[in-house]
N, C-alpha and C positions, 0 to 999 in steps of 0.2 A: 504494499500499500504506499502510495506517495503522499507526502505532506507539503502543503504550501508553506512559505516562510511566516504566514499568519496563523499556522495551526494552534499554537500555544494561546494566542489572543482569543481565538474562537472558544477554546476550553475555559479560559478565564472568564468569559462573558456568558458561560452556560449554554454555548451552542450544542444542539442535537447533532452529533457527529454521524454521517453515513458514509458508506462506500458509493462513490459516484464515479463510475468508470475507472476505478483503480485508485481514486483520490479520496482522502479523508477530508470531508467538507462538511460545513453545517447546513442541515436542511431547514432549520429555523432556530430562533432564540426564544422569543416570547410567544410566538404564534404566527402562521402564515398570513392569516387575514389581517392581524394587527399590523404586522410589518409591511404588507402590501398597501393597506390604507395610508400608512405613515409616508410612504414614497409618494403617493398620489397628493397628499396635502402638505407634506414638508420635505423630508429627504431621507434617503437611505444609503447605507454604505455597504459595498459588495466586495467580497474577495473573489476576483476572477484570474488569480495567478495561475490556475491550471491551464489556461489558454496557451496556444502555441504560438511562438514567434519565429519567422523564418526570413532571413535577409536574401535579397536577389540583386547582386551588383555586377557592374561590367558594361563594356560598350554595347553589348547586345541585350542588356537587360530588359529594355522596353520592348523589343520584339519577343522576348521569352514571356513577358506578362500578357502581351496581346494573344499570344497562343494559348495561354493557361486560362484566361477569364473571358466570360461572355460579354462583359461590359468593355468599354472602350477607354483605355488608359491614355490615349493620345490627347484626348480633350481636357484631361486633368491638369491642373496647374500644380506648381510646386507647393508642398505642405497642404495638399488637399488629400482627403480620404476617399476612397472609391469602395463602394460595396459591390460585390459580384459573386455569382455562382462560378464554380469551376467544374467543367463537364467532361465526361468520357466521350469518345467518338460517337456513341450511340445516343447521346443527349442526356443520359443519366448523370446525376450530380455526384462528383467527388466530394465536394464540400462547398460551403459558402464562406466568404472571407472578407476581410478589410484589407485594402491595399494603401498603405501609407506612402506617398510619392515625395521623396526628398528632391529627386531629379530624374531625368531620363536614364541615368545610369546607377540609381540607388533607390531601392524599395524595401520596405518592411511589410511582410505579410503577416496578419494576425488570423490564426485558424482555430477551429474547434479542438478542444483538448483531446477528445477521443480519437481525432482523425490526424493528429500531428504527425506521427511516423508514416501513416499512409499517404498523407499530403506531401511530406518531404520526399518520398520515393518517387511519388508521381511526377513532382516538380523535376527531380533529377532525370527522370526518363525522358522528359521533354526539353531538355537543354539543347541549344544550339548556338554555336559561335562563342564569342568571348563573354562568358557570364560565370559568375561563382555564386553558389547557393550554400548557405549555412543554417543549420538549426541552432538558434541562440535562446531557446525557451528558458533554459536554466539561469540565464543571466537576468531575466526580467521577473518582476512581481508586477501584478496588474490590479489596481483598485478602481472600482467605479463609484461615483457619487451621483445620484439621480434624484430629480424632484424639483419642484419650484423653488426651493431654497438653496439649491446646489451651489449656484454661482456665488451667492452671498457668503456661504460657508467657506468654500474654497478660496475666495478672494482674501480671507483672513491670513492664509499661509503664504501669500506672494504679493510682490509689488507690481507685477504685470497686470495690466487691465484685462480681465478675463472677457469682458463684453466684447472685445476686440477679435476674439476667436469665433469665426462664424461656424454654423452648422456644417458638420463633416469637413472641418478643417483642423489643423493642430499647430502646436509649437513644440520644438524639441529642446529649448534652452530655458525652461521656466525653473526658477528656484522655489521649491516648496519647503518651507522650514529648514532651509540649509542643505537641501537635497536637489540635485539637478533631475528634472523629470520631463517626459514627453507628455503633454496634455492635449487631448482631442475632444472636440464638442461632439460626442457620439455616445451611444448608449443602446440598451436592449430592453427599455421599459415603456417607451412611449412618452417619457417626460423629458424635459430639458435636463441636461447633465453633462458629466465629463468622465473620460476614461483616462487613467494615470498609469504611466509605465515608468518604473523606477528600478534601480538596482535591488536585487533580492534582499541584500543585508540592510537596506534602509526601509524595508516595507513596514516592519513592526512600529518604528518610530513615527512614520507618516500616518499609519493607522490611528495611532493614539492621538496624535496632534489633530487630526480630522474630527475624531469623536469629541475631543475637548472643545474644539473650536465650533462645533455644531450643537453642543449641549443645550443651549438656550434657544436654538432654532428648530428643534424637534428631530435632529438627526439621530437615526438608529442603525445599528448593524442589521443587515438583512440576509437571510439564507437562501438556498437553492429553491425552496418551495415557492416563496413570493417572487423570486426572480422569473420563475416559469409562468406563474399566473399573470404577472405584469406583462411579459412579452406576448403572452397568448391573447390577452385582452386587446393589445395593440396589433394583433394578427402578424406578428414577426415569426418568421419561420424557424423551426428547430430541425436540425439535421437528424434523419432517422424517423421523422414524423411527417412534416409537410414537404420536405425535400429528401431524396435519397438516391441510390444508385438506380432505383426503379421508378423515381418519380421526377420528371423533367422540370426545368424552371417555368416553362410555358404551362404546364399542368398545375403547378403551384401558385400561378398568378403572379409570377416575377418577370413577366415579359418586358417590363420597362428597364430591366437590367440585362436584357439580351439585345446587344447592338449588332445587328447584321451587317452594318457597314464595317465592322472589324472582321475583315475577311480571313483572319488567321486562327480564330479560336476553335479548339477541339469541340466536336459536337455540332458545328455549324450547319453542315449538310443534313444531319439527322433532324436538327430543330426547324430547319426550313421545310423539310418534308412533312414534319409533324404540323407546322402551321398551315402550309398549303393544303394539307389533306384534311384539315379540320381536326380540332382536339376531340378526343373520344371521352375524356374525363377531365375534372377540374376540382380544385380544393374550393370548398364553399364554407360559409358560416351557417350555423343553425342554433336555434334556442329550443329548449325543451317545452312542450305544451303539458305533457303529463309529468308526474313526479318521477325523478330519476336523475342520476348524474352520469353522463356518458364518459366513457373511458377509451384510451387509445386502443385501437384494433377491434373495438365493438363493431359488428357488422351493421350496415345501413340497408334497409329493405324498402321497397315500394310494392304494395299489393302482394306480399309474400316472397318477392323475388329480390335477391341481393343485388344492389347496384353500387356498392362501395364499402368504405369502412371509415371509422372515425380515426383522424390522425392525432388530435389532441381534444380532450374535454375536461371540464371542471365547473365548479361553483365559481362565478365570477364575483369577487368581493365588491367590484364598482358598480355592476348592474344589479346585483342581488338575484341573479338568475343562474340556472344551470345552462351552459352553453357549450358549443363545441365546433371544431372544424373537422371537415371530412373530405376525403377524395372520392367523388361519385361520378357516375355517368353524366355527361354534358346536358343530356336531354332533361335532367331533373335539377339543373343548377339555378333556374330562375327563382327569384325572391318569392317568398310565401308559398313554396311547394312543400306539401306535407310529406314527411318522411316517418319511418319507424326505426328507431334504435333498438337493437336487440340487446336488452340488459338481463342477464341471468335467465336467458332463454325465453324472454317475454318481450313482445313488440311494444315500446314505449313511444308515443306520438311526439314529434318535433316538427319544426318548420324552418325552412331556410331563411336567412337574413343576410343583410349586407355586412361586408367587413370594411373596416376593423369594427370590433364591438365598442372599443373605446377611442374617442377622438384624440389623436396625438397631439401633445403640447410642446412640440419642439420650438426652439427659439431660432428662427430663420432670418 
């Protein structure tokens, strides 16, 4: 089992530690709903140090990135962050990631923890020309501060005016409490906030400084449970659920991140064929009509016939409803379509609704 540099802090705070893909991480501290609501109304602090970091550098780095991602890195400016799926030749998803662009010859990729080794191997398999790739995950700790009070709290630790960092942009030279950090206006909650990358040895000190700085502004530590309900309400995809090797970006509703003008990316031909041939299935949102909580992999039926499955489902703390996302046949994806979710061998009524469930509060 792996531990992040903040493991001891989680134990001190009474975090309920679980095995999360081989990492010992807190699922909650005081309770998932309480932590979720605190992020929505004030701020939450997340340990995301298990995420992977990979550098791509060299004269041909830009061409390498173009081949790897479905988005288009050419239009990105220096110190901009680009979100993108990364696909196999058949259009299935290797992973979704953030690309931090320092220059056309220098990039930092942030990938999902459980996929770090797989992604690193895939990237190396697709290298061409003068480019060097390195897995630098062990050097970084990552802390996210999210919520309407996030900027106010983080500002107490730095002289840099954080309001100058635009949405999906970053700075790599910010001093936080005496520690140099990469700070980006990004997150996974649907709220305004920042993700902070620092040397692993400085993580505990920054964590403590942030909790102290935010004490009077409602900042609380948040575990994996609320991290999932927050991203789910904002309809942000999770690898292995809304996207996977078997679910394409187009099926997942991520077509805006598939730039066909990027003629290099893996999976382009397959995704063009999928688009031109018409999608057969699509990720949709739904809310329960009858009582019952939908869970991942539950079957979705219409008139006794299986038409798909639930990708993520939960009680929504913000909506006070049981809701879910599911991958279903395209013919049933229109809003207000009645569905049956099979819960413990019983058909429980639901209806499709628009996504996201929660209106995002990003500062753009």
